[in-house]
Gaussian input, Z-matrix of N, CA and C with variables (Angstrom, degrees):
# hf/3-21g

backbone

0 1
 N
 C     1     B1
 C     2     B2     1     A1
 N     3     B3     2     A2     1     D1
 C     4     B4     3     A3     2     D2
 C     5     B5     4     A4     3     D3
 N     6     B6     5     A5     4     D4
 C     7     B7     6     A6     5     D5
 C     8     B8     7     A7     6     D6
 N     9     B9     8     A8     7     D7
 C    10    B10     9     A9     8     D8
 C    11    B11    10    A10     9     D9
 N    12    B12    11    A11    10    D10
 C    13    B13    12    A12    11    D11
 C    14    B14    13    A13    12    D12
 N    15    B15    14    A14    13    D13
 C    16    B16    15    A15    14    D14
 C    17    B17    16    A16    15    D15
 N    18    B18    17    A17    16    D16
 C    19    B19    18    A18    17    D17
 C    20    B20    19    A19    18    D18
 N    21    B21    20    A20    19    D19
 C    22    B22    21    A21    20    D20
 C    23    B23    22    A22    21    D21
 N    24    B24    23    A23    22    D22
 C    25    B25    24    A24    23    D23
 C    26    B26    25    A25    24    D24
 N    27    B27    26    A26    25    D25
 C    28    B28    27    A27    26    D26
 C    29    B29    28    A28    27    D27
 N    30    B30    29    A29    28    D28
 C    31    B31    30    A30    29    D29
 C    32    B32    31    A31    30    D30
 N    33    B33    32    A32    31    D31
 C    34    B34    33    A33    32    D32
 C    35    B35    34    A34    33    D33
 N    36    B36    35    A35    34    D34
 C    37    B37    36    A36    35    D35
 C    38    B38    37    A37    36    D36
 N    39    B39    38    A38    37    D37
 C    40    B40    39    A39    38    D38
 C    41    B41    40    A40    39    D39
 N    42    B42    41    A41    40    D40
 C    43    B43    42    A42    41    D41
 C    44    B44    43    A43    42    D42
 N    45    B45    44    A44    43    D43
 C    46    B46    45    A45    44    D44
 C    47    B47    46    A46    45    D45
 N    48    B48    47    A47    46    D46
 C    49    B49    48    A48    47    D47
 C    50    B50    49    A49    48    D48
 N    51    B51    50    A50    49    D49
 C    52    B52    51    A51    50    D50
 C    53    B53    52    A52    51    D51
 N    54    B54    53    A53    52    D52
 C    55    B55    54    A54    53    D53
 C    56    B56    55    A55    54    D54
 N    57    B57    56    A56    55    D55
 C    58    B58    57    A57    56    D56
 C    59    B59    58    A58    57    D57
 N    60    B60    59    A59    58    D58
 C    61    B61    60    A60    59    D59
 C    62    B62    61    A61    60    D60
 N    63    B63    62    A62    61    D61
 C    64    B64    63    A63    62    D62
 C    65    B65    64    A64    63    D63
 N    66    B66    65    A65    64    D64
 C    67    B67    66    A66    65    D65
 C    68    B68    67    A67    66    D66
 N    69    B69    68    A68    67    D67
 C    70    B70    69    A69    68    D68
 C    71    B71    70    A70    69    D69
 N    72    B72    71    A71    70    D70
 C    73    B73    72    A72    71    D71
 C    74    B74    73    A73    72    D72
 N    75    B75    74    A74    73    D73
 C    76    B76    75    A75    74    D74
 C    77    B77    76    A76    75    D75
 N    78    B78    77    A77    76    D76
 C    79    B79    78    A78    77    D77
 C    80    B80    79    A79    78    D78
 N    81    B81    80    A80    79    D79
 C    82    B82    81    A81    80    D80
 C    83    B83    82    A82    81    D81
 N    84    B84    83    A83    82    D82
 C    85    B85    84    A84    83    D83
 C    86    B86    85    A85    84    D84
 N    87    B87    86    A86    85    D85
 C    88    B88    87    A87    86    D86
 C    89    B89    88    A88    87    D87
 N    90    B90    89    A89    88    D88
 C    91    B91    90    A90    89    D89
 C    92    B92    91    A91    90    D90
 N    93    B93    92    A92    91    D91
 C    94    B94    93    A93    92    D92
 C    95    B95    94    A94    93    D93
 N    96    B96    95    A95    94    D94
 C    97    B97    96    A96    95    D95
 C    98    B98    97    A97    96    D96
 N    99    B99    98    A98    97    D97
 C   100   B100    99    A99    98    D98
 C   101   B101   100   A100    99    D99
 N   102   B102   101   A101   100   D100
 C   103   B103   102   A102   101   D101
 C   104   B104   103   A103   102   D102
 N   105   B105   104   A104   103   D103
 C   106   B106   105   A105   104   D104
 C   107   B107   106   A106   105   D105
 N   108   B108   107   A107   106   D106
 C   109   B109   108   A108   107   D107
 C   110   B110   109   A109   108   D108
 N   111   B111   110   A110   109   D109
 C   112   B112   111   A111   110   D110
 C   113   B113   112   A112   111   D111
 N   114   B114   113   A113   112   D112
 C   115   B115   114   A114   113   D113
 C   116   B116   115   A115   114   D114
 N   117   B117   116   A116   115   D115
 C   118   B118   117   A117   116   D116
 C   119   B119   118   A118   117   D117
 N   120   B120   119   A119   118   D118
 C   121   B121   120   A120   119   D119
 C   122   B122   121   A121   120   D120
 N   123   B123   122   A122   121   D121
 C   124   B124   123   A123   122   D122
 C   125   B125   124   A124   123   D123
 N   126   B126   125   A125   124   D124
 C   127   B127   126   A126   125   D125
 C   128   B128   127   A127   126   D126
 N   129   B129   128   A128   127   D127
 C   130   B130   129   A129   128   D128
 C   131   B131   130   A130   129   D129
 N   132   B132   131   A131   130   D130
 C   133   B133   132   A132   131   D131
 C   134   B134   133   A133   132   D132
 N   135   B135   134   A134   133   D133
 C   136   B136   135   A135   134   D134
 C   137   B137   136   A136   135   D135
 N   138   B138   137   A137   136   D136
 C   139   B139   138   A138   137   D137
 C   140   B140   139   A139   138   D138
 N   141   B141   140   A140   139   D139
 C   142   B142   141   A141   140   D140
 C   143   B143   142   A142   141   D141
 N   144   B144   143   A143   142   D142
 C   145   B145   144   A144   143   D143
 C   146   B146   145   A145   144   D144
 N   147   B147   146   A146   145   D145
 C   148   B148   147   A147   146   D146
 C   149   B149   148   A148   147   D147
 N   150   B150   149   A149   148   D148
 C   151   B151   150   A150   149   D149
 C   152   B152   151   A151   150   D150
 N   153   B153   152   A152   151   D151
 C   154   B154   153   A153   152   D152
 C   155   B155   154   A154   153   D153
 N   156   B156   155   A155   154   D154
 C   157   B157   156   A156   155   D155
 C   158   B158   157   A157   156   D156
 N   159   B159   158   A158   157   D157
 C   160   B160   159   A159   158   D158
 C   161   B161   160   A160   159   D159
 N   162   B162   161   A161   160   D160
 C   163   B163   162   A162   161   D161
 C   164   B164   163   A163   162   D162
 N   165   B165   164   A164   163   D163
 C   166   B166   165   A165   164   D164
 C   167   B167   166   A166   165   D165
 N   168   B168   167   A167   166   D166
 C   169   B169   168   A168   167   D167
 C   170   B170   169   A169   168   D168
 N   171   B171   170   A170   169   D169
 C   172   B172   171   A171   170   D170
 C   173   B173   172   A172   171   D171
 N   174   B174   173   A173   172   D172
 C   175   B175   174   A174   173   D173
 C   176   B176   175   A175   174   D174
 N   177   B177   176   A176   175   D175
 C   178   B178   177   A177   176   D176
 C   179   B179   178   A178   177   D177
 N   180   B180   179   A179   178   D178
 C   181   B181   180   A180   179   D179
 C   182   B182   181   A181   180   D180
 N   183   B183   182   A182   181   D181
 C   184   B184   183   A183   182   D182
 C   185   B185   184   A184   183   D183
 N   186   B186   185   A185   184   D184
 C   187   B187   186   A186   185   D185
 C   188   B188   187   A187   186   D186
 N   189   B189   188   A188   187   D187
 C   190   B190   189   A189   188   D188
 C   191   B191   190   A190   189   D189
 N   192   B192   191   A191   190   D190
 C   193   B193   192   A192   191   D191
 C   194   B194   193   A193   192   D192
 N   195   B195   194   A194   193   D193
 C   196   B196   195   A195   194   D194
 C   197   B197   196   A196   195   D195
 N   198   B198   197   A197   196   D196
 C   199   B199   198   A198   197   D197
 C   200   B200   199   A199   198   D198
 N   201   B201   200   A200   199   D199
 C   202   B202   201   A201   200   D200
 C   203   B203   202   A202   201   D201
 N   204   B204   203   A203   202   D202
 C   205   B205   204   A204   203   D203
 C   206   B206   205   A205   204   D204
 N   207   B207   206   A206   205   D205
 C   208   B208   207   A207   206   D206
 C   209   B209   208   A208   207   D207
 N   210   B210   209   A209   208   D208
 C   211   B211   210   A210   209   D209
 C   212   B212   211   A211   210   D210
 N   213   B213   212   A212   211   D211
 C   214   B214   213   A213   212   D212
 C   215   B215   214   A214   213   D213
 N   216   B216   215   A215   214   D214
 C   217   B217   216   A216   215   D215
 C   218   B218   217   A217   216   D216

   B1=1.4518
   B2=1.5296
   B3=1.3141
   B4=1.4662
   B5=1.5242
   B6=1.3424
   B7=1.4639
   B8=1.5154
   B9=1.3342
   B10=1.4703
   B11=1.5203
   B12=1.3487
   B13=1.4658
   B14=1.5249
   B15=1.3431
   B16=1.4619
   B17=1.5183
   B18=1.3025
   B19=1.4567
   B20=1.5280
   B21=1.3524
   B22=1.4712
   B23=1.5228
   B24=1.3190
   B25=1.4444
   B26=1.5254
   B27=1.3390
   B28=1.4569
   B29=1.5222
   B30=1.3122
   B31=1.4414
   B32=1.5258
   B33=1.3154
   B34=1.4632
   B35=1.5272
   B36=1.3021
   B37=1.4476
   B38=1.5224
   B39=1.3351
   B40=1.4666
   B41=1.5177
   B42=1.3184
   B43=1.4530
   B44=1.5222
   B45=1.3335
   B46=1.4545
   B47=1.5311
   B48=1.3430
   B49=1.4626
   B50=1.5325
   B51=1.3172
   B52=1.4452
   B53=1.5337
   B54=1.3185
   B55=1.4723
   B56=1.5206
   B57=1.3206
   B58=1.4684
   B59=1.5234
   B60=1.3408
   B61=1.4619
   B62=1.5331
   B63=1.3195
   B64=1.4627
   B65=1.5248
   B66=1.3382
   B67=1.4817
   B68=1.5267
   B69=1.3084
   B70=1.4561
   B71=1.5165
   B72=1.3236
   B73=1.4639
   B74=1.5182
   B75=1.3191
   B76=1.4566
   B77=1.5295
   B78=1.2898
   B79=1.4694
   B80=1.5106
   B81=1.3386
   B82=1.4475
   B83=1.5212
   B84=1.3300
   B85=1.4571
   B86=1.5139
   B87=1.3391
   B88=1.4586
   B89=1.5205
   B90=1.3287
   B91=1.4486
   B92=1.5117
   B93=1.3167
   B94=1.4809
   B95=1.5101
   B96=1.3511
   B97=1.4486
   B98=1.5196
   B99=1.3257
   B100=1.4397
   B101=1.5188
   B102=1.3475
   B103=1.4473
   B104=1.5328
   B105=1.3262
   B106=1.4332
   B107=1.5328
   B108=1.3356
   B109=1.4551
   B110=1.5173
   B111=1.3243
   B112=1.4667
   B113=1.5179
   B114=1.3307
   B115=1.4394
   B116=1.5289
   B117=1.3165
   B118=1.4489
   B119=1.5331
   B120=1.3261
   B121=1.4556
   B122=1.5332
   B123=1.3138
   B124=1.4756
   B125=1.5283
   B126=1.3209
   B127=1.4706
   B128=1.5389
   B129=1.3150
   B130=1.4612
   B131=1.5288
   B132=1.3225
   B133=1.4629
   B134=1.5312
   B135=1.3226
   B136=1.4667
   B137=1.5263
   B138=1.3249
   B139=1.4668
   B140=1.5270
   B141=1.3247
   B142=1.4557
   B143=1.5181
   B144=1.2964
   B145=1.4561
   B146=1.5336
   B147=1.3343
   B148=1.4632
   B149=1.5295
   B150=1.3308
   B151=1.4755
   B152=1.5268
   B153=1.3392
   B154=1.4628
   B155=1.5183
   B156=1.3335
   B157=1.4659
   B158=1.5221
   B159=1.3339
   B160=1.4662
   B161=1.5165
   B162=1.3441
   B163=1.4515
   B164=1.5070
   B165=1.3385
   B166=1.4655
   B167=1.5236
   B168=1.3465
   B169=1.4529
   B170=1.5204
   B171=1.2921
   B172=1.4690
   B173=1.5243
   B174=1.3435
   B175=1.4668
   B176=1.5318
   B177=1.3253
   B178=1.4499
   B179=1.5201
   B180=1.3147
   B181=1.4680
   B182=1.5228
   B183=1.3189
   B184=1.4547
   B185=1.5187
   B186=1.3322
   B187=1.4635
   B188=1.5153
   B189=1.3411
   B190=1.4502
   B191=1.5182
   B192=1.3233
   B193=1.4567
   B194=1.5206
   B195=1.3338
   B196=1.4587
   B197=1.5214
   B198=1.3135
   B199=1.4601
   B200=1.4994
   B201=1.3289
   B202=1.4533
   B203=1.5130
   B204=1.3216
   B205=1.4685
   B206=1.5145
   B207=1.3444
   B208=1.4457
   B209=1.5250
   B210=1.3161
   B211=1.4499
   B212=1.5234
   B213=1.3233
   B214=1.4589
   B215=1.5186
   B216=1.3357
   B217=1.4632
   B218=1.5144
   A1=108.38
   A2=116.02
   A3=120.57
   A4=109.04
   A5=114.24
   A6=119.80
   A7=109.42
   A8=118.09
   A9=120.87
   A10=113.16
   A11=117.45
   A12=119.55
   A13=111.82
   A14=118.27
   A15=121.10
   A16=111.65
   A17=117.62
   A18=120.58
   A19=111.81
   A20=118.37
   A21=120.19
   A22=110.25
   A23=115.98
   A24=120.80
   A25=111.32
   A26=118.27
   A27=121.37
   A28=112.52
   A29=118.52
   A30=122.39
   A31=111.21
   A32=115.86
   A33=119.70
   A34=108.03
   A35=117.05
   A36=121.14
   A37=109.59
   A38=118.22
   A39=120.38
   A40=111.96
   A41=118.09
   A42=122.23
   A43=110.20
   A44=117.67
   A45=120.61
   A46=113.83
   A47=117.11
   A48=120.49
   A49=109.79
   A50=116.64
   A51=121.38
   A52=112.26
   A53=116.97
   A54=121.13
   A55=112.35
   A56=119.29
   A57=122.16
   A58=108.59
   A59=117.48
   A60=121.00
   A61=114.29
   A62=120.00
   A63=122.26
   A64=110.01
   A65=115.52
   A66=121.79
   A67=108.33
   A68=115.71
   A69=122.80
   A70=108.00
   A71=116.51
   A72=120.81
   A73=108.81
   A74=115.51
   A75=122.56
   A76=107.19
   A77=118.47
   A78=120.29
   A79=112.62
   A80=117.79
   A81=120.58
   A82=113.60
   A83=118.28
   A84=122.83
   A85=110.67
   A86=116.10
   A87=121.71
   A88=107.69
   A89=116.44
   A90=122.07
   A91=109.49
   A92=117.56
   A93=123.41
   A94=107.81
   A95=115.75
   A96=120.34
   A97=110.85
   A98=115.87
   A99=123.21
   A100=112.18
   A101=117.71
   A102=120.57
   A103=109.48
   A104=115.77
   A105=122.00
   A106=111.43
   A107=117.34
   A108=120.94
   A109=112.83
   A110=117.18
   A111=121.40
   A112=110.98
   A113=116.90
   A114=120.97
   A115=110.35
   A116=118.27
   A117=122.37
   A118=110.05
   A119=116.46
   A120=121.30
   A121=110.41
   A122=116.70
   A123=122.33
   A124=110.61
   A125=116.75
   A126=120.47
   A127=110.38
   A128=117.24
   A129=120.13
   A130=112.56
   A131=117.31
   A132=121.20
   A133=111.05
   A134=116.31
   A135=118.83
   A136=112.10
   A137=117.55
   A138=123.29
   A139=113.66
   A140=116.45
   A141=121.13
   A142=110.79
   A143=116.58
   A144=124.23
   A145=109.29
   A146=117.50
   A147=119.80
   A148=113.84
   A149=117.77
   A150=120.09
   A151=111.81
   A152=118.08
   A153=122.16
   A154=113.87
   A155=117.42
   A156=120.88
   A157=111.33
   A158=113.82
   A159=121.07
   A160=106.81
   A161=116.44
   A162=121.51
   A163=109.68
   A164=116.35
   A165=120.04
   A166=108.82
   A167=113.91
   A168=120.58
   A169=108.40
   A170=116.66
   A171=123.13
   A172=111.58
   A173=116.94
   A174=121.56
   A175=112.25
   A176=117.75
   A177=121.86
   A178=114.97
   A179=117.42
   A180=121.00
   A181=108.87
   A182=116.42
   A183=121.47
   A184=110.10
   A185=116.10
   A186=121.47
   A187=107.59
   A188=115.78
   A189=120.56
   A190=107.22
   A191=115.53
   A192=121.57
   A193=110.20
   A194=115.78
   A195=121.23
   A196=107.61
   A197=115.16
   A198=120.66
   A199=111.25
   A200=115.82
   A201=121.48
   A202=109.80
   A203=116.11
   A204=120.50
   A205=107.60
   A206=113.96
   A207=119.59
   A208=110.09
   A209=115.80
   A210=119.85
   A211=108.75
   A212=115.37
   A213=118.88
   A214=108.78
   A215=115.78
   A216=119.17
   A217=110.88
   D1=135.19
   D2=-179.70
   D3=-83.06
   D4=149.62
   D5=177.08
   D6=-66.63
   D7=145.05
   D8=179.20
   D9=-59.57
   D10=-31.99
   D11=-179.33
   D12=-64.72
   D13=-27.19
   D14=177.98
   D15=-76.18
   D16=-19.32
   D17=-175.86
   D18=-95.41
   D19=-1.65
   D20=178.27
   D21=-63.17
   D22=149.52
   D23=178.13
   D24=-67.82
   D25=-27.53
   D26=-178.40
   D27=-74.00
   D28=-24.68
   D29=-178.00
   D30=-108.55
   D31=178.34
   D32=175.12
   D33=-143.34
   D34=169.69
   D35=-179.50
   D36=-69.94
   D37=-35.80
   D38=179.75
   D39=-73.07
   D40=-32.96
   D41=-178.95
   D42=-125.74
   D43=77.49
   D44=-175.86
   D45=-74.17
   D46=-16.28
   D47=-177.22
   D48=-112.49
   D49=119.04
   D50=-177.26
   D51=-63.81
   D52=-33.58
   D53=-176.51
   D54=-84.67
   D55=-2.35
   D56=179.03
   D57=-121.41
   D58=83.18
   D59=-173.80
   D60=-78.19
   D61=-17.16
   D62=-177.78
   D63=-94.91
   D64=133.51
   D65=-179.37
   D66=-124.46
   D67=129.79
   D68=178.90
   D69=-120.95
   D70=118.60
   D71=-179.39
   D72=-107.01
   D73=127.34
   D74=172.63
   D75=-108.05
   D76=-172.25
   D77=-179.15
   D78=-60.23
   D79=-44.06
   D80=-175.53
   D81=-128.45
   D82=7.19
   D83=-176.12
   D84=-134.91
   D85=143.76
   D86=173.47
   D87=-122.04
   D88=127.87
   D89=-179.82
   D90=-117.88
   D91=144.36
   D92=175.94
   D93=-117.58
   D94=139.91
   D95=-177.30
   D96=-128.46
   D97=147.76
   D98=-178.75
   D99=-75.09
   D100=-33.48
   D101=179.99
   D102=-147.56
   D103=164.66
   D104=-177.80
   D105=-63.48
   D106=-36.45
   D107=-179.13
   D108=-61.44
   D109=-39.66
   D110=178.02
   D111=-66.12
   D112=-37.88
   D113=178.76
   D114=-67.45
   D115=-42.93
   D116=179.86
   D117=-63.34
   D118=-40.36
   D119=177.98
   D120=-60.67
   D121=-42.57
   D122=178.25
   D123=-64.78
   D124=-43.96
   D125=-179.41
   D126=-63.42
   D127=-42.07
   D128=179.37
   D129=-70.54
   D130=-37.11
   D131=-179.27
   D132=-60.95
   D133=-42.84
   D134=-176.12
   D135=-101.95
   D136=6.54
   D137=173.29
   D138=54.71
   D139=50.66
   D140=176.88
   D141=-79.54
   D142=147.67
   D143=178.00
   D144=-102.55
   D145=158.43
   D146=-178.54
   D147=-59.25
   D148=-30.32
   D149=179.67
   D150=-74.00
   D151=-17.12
   D152=-177.26
   D153=-87.47
   D154=-17.43
   D155=-171.47
   D156=-128.83
   D157=158.93
   D158=170.26
   D159=-128.08
   D160=122.47
   D161=-175.70
   D162=-112.35
   D163=134.49
   D164=176.67
   D165=-142.20
   D166=161.83
   D167=-177.46
   D168=-129.32
   D169=143.04
   D170=-179.31
   D171=-60.92
   D172=-35.22
   D173=-175.31
   D174=-97.06
   D175=7.54
   D176=177.09
   D177=83.53
   D178=9.53
   D179=179.04
   D180=-69.81
   D181=134.98
   D182=-179.14
   D183=-87.96
   D184=152.32
   D185=176.39
   D186=-125.45
   D187=126.27
   D188=176.20
   D189=-98.35
   D190=120.22
   D191=-176.76
   D192=-71.10
   D193=127.64
   D194=177.00
   D195=-128.82
   D196=138.39
   D197=179.30
   D198=-77.25
   D199=-179.64
   D200=178.45
   D201=-67.91
   D202=149.84
   D203=174.84
   D204=-78.81
   D205=137.77
   D206=177.82
   D207=-79.54
   D208=140.36
   D209=178.45
   D210=-80.94
   D211=136.47
   D212=177.81
   D213=-89.92
   D214=147.23
   D215=-179.34
   D216=-106.52

């Protein structure tokens, strides 16, 4: 049985938390983020590639995947 909060018209199954509009899908894990900066920090920390993840936003905002900046010597 699904929780009643998931069945509200204001929410959806993909985005159950109103305050976490960013969704990151990996092969076996789904993460929700409060802002784009937190998601980017997570992506850089674990060095994920664009082919490994699927990113979506509750409000339809697009995200262009960018790799880490190279340090100049």
